[in-house]
matplotlib code that plots the C-alpha trace (Angstrom):
import matplotlib.pyplot as plt

x = [0.0, 1.4, 1.8, 0.4, 3.8, 4.5, 7.0, 7.4, 8.8, 6.6, 3.1, 0.5, 0.9, -0.7, -1.5, -5.0, -7.2, -10.7, -12.0, -10.3, -12.8, -11.7, -15.1, -13.8, -11.6, -14.3, -15.4, -19.0, -18.0, -15.1, -12.4, -8.9, -5.5, -2.9, 0.8, 1.7, 5.4, 7.1, 8.4, 12.0, 11.2, 9.0, 11.7, 12.4, 16.2, 15.3, 14.3, 14.0, 12.3, 15.0, 17.5, 15.6, 17.1, 15.1, 11.4, 9.9, 6.1, 4.6, 1.0, -0.8, 0.1, 2.5, 4.8, 4.5, 5.7, 8.5, 9.6, 9.4, 11.6, 14.3, 14.2, 12.1, 13.4, 16.6, 17.2, 14.8, 13.1, 9.3, 9.4, 5.7, 2.2, -0.2, -3.5, -7.2, -9.6, -13.2, -12.2, -9.0, -9.7, -11.0, -9.3, -6.7, -7.0, -3.5, -3.1, 0.6, 3.8, 7.0, 10.2, 13.9, 16.8, 19.3, 22.1, 20.7, 18.9, 18.5, 16.0, 12.4, 9.9, 6.2, 4.2, 0.5, -1.3, -4.7, -6.5, -6.6, -10.1, -10.2, -11.3, -8.2, -5.6, -4.6, -4.4, -2.3, 0.2, 0.3, 1.2, 3.7, 5.6, 5.3, 6.9, 9.9, 10.2, 13.2, 13.2, 16.3, 14.3, 13.7, 10.6, 9.9, 6.3, 5.5, 2.1, -0.1, -3.1, -5.4, -4.2, -7.7, -7.0, -3.9, -4.8, -2.8, -3.1, -0.6, -1.8, 1.2, 1.0, 2.4, 1.7, 2.8, 4.0, 6.1, 5.7, 6.8, 5.7, 8.0, 8.0, 9.8, 12.4, 13.4, 16.6, 17.7, 17.6, 14.3, 14.0, 11.0, 9.3, 7.1, 3.4, 2.0, -1.1, -3.9, -3.1, -3.7, -3.1, -5.4, -5.7, -3.0, -0.3, -1.5, -1.8, 1.6, 3.1, 1.0, 2.2, 5.7, 5.3, 3.6, 6.4, 9.4, 10.3, 12.0, 9.7, 9.3, 6.3, 6.5, 3.3, 2.7, -0.2, -1.2, -3.9, -4.4, -7.1, -5.2, -1.8, 0.8, 4.6, 5.0, 3.4, 6.0, 9.0, 8.1, 9.5, 13.1, 14.5, 14.3, 17.1, 19.7, 18.9, 18.8, 17.6, 17.2, 20.7, 22.1, 19.6, 18.2, 19.2, 17.4, 16.1, 16.9, 13.3, 12.3, 10.2, 8.6, 7.6, 6.1, 4.2, 2.7, 1.5, 0.1, -1.7, -3.2, -6.2, -4.9, -5.4, -6.2, -9.8, -8.1, -4.9, -4.9, -4.4]
y = [0.0, 3.5, 6.1, 9.6, 10.6, 7.8, 6.1, 2.3, 1.6, 3.5, 2.5, 3.5, 7.0, 9.8, 13.6, 14.4, 17.5, 17.2, 18.5, 18.5, 20.7, 24.1, 25.3, 24.4, 27.6, 29.9, 31.8, 32.8, 36.0, 36.9, 36.1, 36.5, 35.8, 38.6, 38.7, 41.8, 42.7, 44.6, 48.0, 46.9, 44.1, 45.6, 47.3, 45.5, 45.5, 43.2, 40.1, 37.7, 35.1, 34.5, 34.4, 31.7, 28.3, 26.6, 27.2, 25.9, 25.9, 25.3, 24.3, 24.1, 25.0, 22.0, 22.8, 26.5, 26.2, 23.9, 26.7, 29.3, 26.9, 26.5, 29.2, 32.2, 33.3, 34.4, 37.7, 37.8, 40.0, 39.9, 39.6, 39.9, 38.4, 36.2, 37.9, 36.9, 39.7, 39.8, 41.6, 43.0, 46.3, 44.7, 44.7, 42.2, 39.0, 37.7, 34.0, 33.4, 35.3, 35.1, 35.6, 35.1, 35.0, 37.8, 35.2, 32.8, 34.9, 32.0, 30.2, 31.7, 30.4, 30.7, 30.2, 29.8, 31.5, 30.9, 28.0, 28.6, 27.6, 24.9, 27.3, 29.6, 27.0, 26.9, 30.8, 30.7, 28.2, 29.8, 33.1, 31.8, 29.9, 32.6, 35.0, 32.4, 32.2, 30.0, 26.4, 25.4, 26.1, 23.0, 22.8, 21.3, 21.2, 20.5, 19.6, 17.4, 15.2, 13.4, 9.9, 8.8, 9.6, 7.2, 3.9, 0.7, -2.9, -2.8, -3.1, -1.6, 1.8, 4.6, 8.3, 10.7, 9.4, 11.1, 10.1, 11.8, 12.0, 13.4, 14.4, 12.4, 15.2, 15.0, 13.2, 14.1, 12.2, 12.0, 11.9, 9.6, 6.5, 7.1, 7.3, 3.9, 2.9, 3.6, 6.9, 10.0, 13.8, 16.6, 20.3, 23.1, 20.5, 18.4, 21.5, 22.6, 19.2, 18.5, 21.9, 21.0, 17.4, 19.2, 21.8, 19.6, 21.3, 19.0, 18.8, 16.7, 17.0, 15.6, 14.9, 14.3, 12.0, 12.6, 11.1, 14.2, 16.5, 19.4, 20.9, 18.8, 18.9, 15.5, 16.5, 19.7, 17.5, 14.8, 16.8, 16.9, 14.2, 16.9, 18.9, 16.3, 17.4, 20.3, 23.1, 22.6, 21.5, 24.8, 27.4, 25.6, 27.0, 25.9, 28.8, 29.2, 29.8, 26.3, 25.1, 28.4, 28.5, 25.1, 25.7, 28.9, 27.0, 24.3, 26.5, 29.0, 28.2, 28.0, 30.8, 28.0, 26.5, 23.1, 21.4, 19.5, 21.2]
z = [-0.1, -0.9, 1.7, 1.4, 0.3, -2.1, 0.0, 0.0, 3.3, 5.6, 3.9, 6.3, 7.8, 5.8, 6.5, 5.4, 5.1, 6.3, 3.0, -0.3, -2.5, -3.4, -1.9, 1.5, 1.4, 0.8, 3.8, 4.0, 6.1, 3.9, 6.5, 5.2, 6.4, 6.2, 6.9, 8.6, 8.7, 11.6, 10.5, 10.8, 8.3, 5.8, 3.6, 0.4, 1.4, 4.4, 2.7, 5.9, 3.8, 1.4, 4.3, 6.1, 5.9, 8.7, 9.5, 12.8, 13.0, 16.4, 16.9, 20.3, 23.8, 24.3, 21.3, 22.0, 25.6, 24.3, 22.1, 24.9, 27.0, 24.6, 21.9, 22.5, 25.8, 24.2, 22.4, 19.5, 16.9, 16.0, 12.2, 11.8, 12.5, 10.6, 11.3, 10.6, 9.5, 8.5, 5.5, 4.2, 6.1, 9.3, 12.7, 12.9, 15.3, 16.0, 14.9, 14.8, 15.6, 13.3, 15.2, 14.7, 17.1, 16.7, 17.0, 14.4, 11.8, 9.3, 11.6, 11.6, 14.2, 13.5, 16.7, 16.4, 19.3, 17.9, 16.1, 12.6, 11.2, 8.4, 5.6, 6.5, 6.7, 3.0, 2.8, 6.1, 4.5, 1.2, 2.4, 4.9, 2.4, -0.3, 2.2, 2.5, -1.2, -0.7, -1.9, 0.3, 3.5, 5.7, 7.7, 11.2, 12.5, 16.2, 17.1, 19.6, 19.5, 22.0, 23.0, 22.2, 18.5, 18.4, 17.0, 17.8, 18.5, 21.3, 25.0, 26.5, 25.3, 27.7, 26.9, 25.9, 22.6, 20.0, 16.4, 12.9, 9.4, 6.7, 3.1, 0.5, 0.1, 3.7, 4.1, 7.5, 10.8, 12.8, 16.5, 16.7, 15.0, 12.1, 12.5, 12.3, 10.2, 10.2, 12.1, 10.0, 10.8, 9.8, 10.4, 9.9, 10.6, 7.5, 5.3, 6.0, 5.4, 2.3, 0.9, 1.5, -0.2, -3.3, -3.6, -2.9, 0.4, 2.9, 6.0, 9.0, 11.4, 15.0, 16.8, 20.6, 21.6, 25.2, 27.3, 29.5, 28.8, 30.4, 29.7, 31.5, 31.6, 30.2, 26.9, 26.8, 27.5, 25.2, 22.4, 24.1, 21.7, 19.1, 21.0, 19.6, 15.9, 13.7, 13.9, 17.6, 18.3, 16.8, 18.4, 21.6, 25.1, 28.0, 30.1, 33.5, 34.4, 32.7, 35.6, 36.1, 32.3, 32.5, 35.7, 34.6, 31.3, 33.2, 35.7, 33.2, 30.7, 27.0, 24.6, 22.0, 22.1, 22.5, 23.6, 20.4, 17.0]

ax = plt.figure().add_subplot(projection="3d")
ax.plot(x, y, z, "-o")
ax.set_aspect("equal")
plt.show()
């Protein structure tokens, strides 16, 4: 059986979108996604996209807190925001923040702080990658799902579980086993990975399955195997306030509608 990405070895894992018709991207309320660059990065001479070699896309509280603990506590610059508007002139609702470290300007981090609805996901992904405009960019996607979505015949499963999916052009090491059949991934993670596969962009997605309905430290630290691989091996530095950030994240309600993206 062929996989979603046409691989022969790992034949069962697929990333899928909930709807495949063009109509699924039409919003009755004319909602749009816009990329608004910070003033320092809006000049034509400051082409951040083409200078980006690595994109890290974090989806959901667990992935976002992991980024806060290891990357975003360092000296950084806000490149821009991905915003939702009811129309092109409407008030922006911040959906994602684009940042880069001053010390590593070739790595761009896109942190989703709000759920991106299904009908806006294609526009979100298209604008993000159009901004990069660099076929040499490698992509790492971090996401999370409910343990109840994880399908397996094994009886000895212990959560949280880290799994991965990759595009056919990704040739680097991976930090987790491939997602087993018949499991699939949907939502923004699927849209981003599908875009990368279609356009020949090397990309790997990591997903955490957790059996907790609340944010917990185990789901956050389950991403730790990624620290041994690029781009995290190059840019990650553990904050001194590691436990404080995790405790604050566990104690406060999430800004996202759900832990799972």
